[in-house]
C-alpha positions as CSV (number, residue, x, y, z in Angstrom):
1,M,154.7,-131.6,-162.4
2,A,157.4,-130.5,-159.9
3,A,157.8,-132.3,-156.6
4,P,156.9,-130.3,-153.5
5,S,159.9,-128.7,-151.8
6,S,159.3,-130.9,-148.7
7,F,160.4,-134.0,-150.8
8,L,163.4,-132.3,-152.4
9,K,166.7,-133.8,-151.0
10,I,170.0,-132.0,-151.3
11,C,173.3,-133.5,-150.3
12,F,174.4,-131.9,-147.0
13,S,178.1,-131.8,-148.1
14,P,179.0,-128.1,-148.8
15,K,181.3,-129.3,-151.6
16,C,178.6,-131.3,-153.4
17,G,175.0,-130.1,-153.1
18,A,173.7,-132.8,-155.5
19,S,169.9,-133.0,-155.6
20,S,169.6,-136.5,-157.1
21,S,171.2,-139.7,-156.0
22,E,170.4,-143.4,-156.4
23,R,171.0,-143.9,-152.7
24,W,171.1,-141.6,-149.7
25,W,173.4,-142.1,-146.7
26,K,173.0,-140.9,-143.1
27,G,175.8,-138.6,-142.0
28,W,176.2,-136.9,-138.7
29,R,173.5,-135.8,-136.2
30,L,172.4,-132.2,-136.6
31,R,171.5,-129.8,-133.8
32,S,167.8,-130.3,-134.6
33,G,168.3,-134.0,-133.9
34,N,167.8,-135.1,-137.5
35,M,170.6,-136.8,-139.5
36,A,172.5,-135.1,-142.4
37,E,171.7,-136.8,-145.7
38,L,174.6,-137.5,-148.1
39,C,174.4,-138.6,-151.7
40,D,176.0,-141.8,-152.9
41,R,179.1,-139.9,-154.1
42,C,179.9,-138.4,-150.7
């Protein structure tokens, strides 16, 4: 069964775009007030 799209994480780095990672890191603050999420490689 596929996960709902609300739980799908994608690396915010335009050069990466990975959808799976062992660990997610907080990047910069977005205009929305949320934080960009980066995969463990970025």
